[in-house]
N, C-alpha and C positions, 0 to 999 in steps of 0.2 A: 228594549223598551226602557224608558226612562221616565223620571217624574219631571214636572215643570222646572223645578229648580235647575236640575243638570241641564235640561234643554235650554234654559235661559243662558246660563253659564256659556255653554258651548256656542250659542248663538251670539252672544257678547263678543267671544274671540273669533268669530267669523270661520267656525270650524263645521257648520252644518251647510252641506250642498243641496239637499233636498229634504223635505219633510213628508212623510207618509202618515196620513191620519185615517183611522178605520173607525168608522162610525156605523152604531146600530141604533136605530131610532127607538128609544123608549125612555121613560122618565125614572130617574133614581131619587130625585130630591137634590141635595146639596152635593158638594164635590169640589175638587181642585179645578181651576181653569187650565186650559192646555198651555198657556204662557203665564208665567208668574209675575212678570212686569208689564210693560208695554208690548203689545203685539208687533213683532217685527214686519215691515212691508213685504208681503209675500205675493206671488202670481200662481194662480191655479194652472197647472199644465196637464193635468189628466185626472180623470174620474172613472172608476170602474165599480160594477156590481160584483160582490164576492159572495161566497156562500153563507147562508143563514141570515139572509135579508140585511147585509151590512153593504157599506159603501166605502172604497178606498179613494181618498183624495190626496193627489202628489201636487205639492208647492214648492216652488223654487223661490229663493230671495229675489225681490223685485229690484 
């Protein structure tokens, strides 16, 4: 797990092959975005339901 700053740095260096985002639909208010800067171009390659009403999304760079 990493914060958006680390993920952004690794993305800029081309070191991320695949992103896995786990989402659980509820509202908390404010927070940090997944990507600190501009969102990189991504392509959805998989989506799965996981326990406790969450969804796993897998993306690869487009």
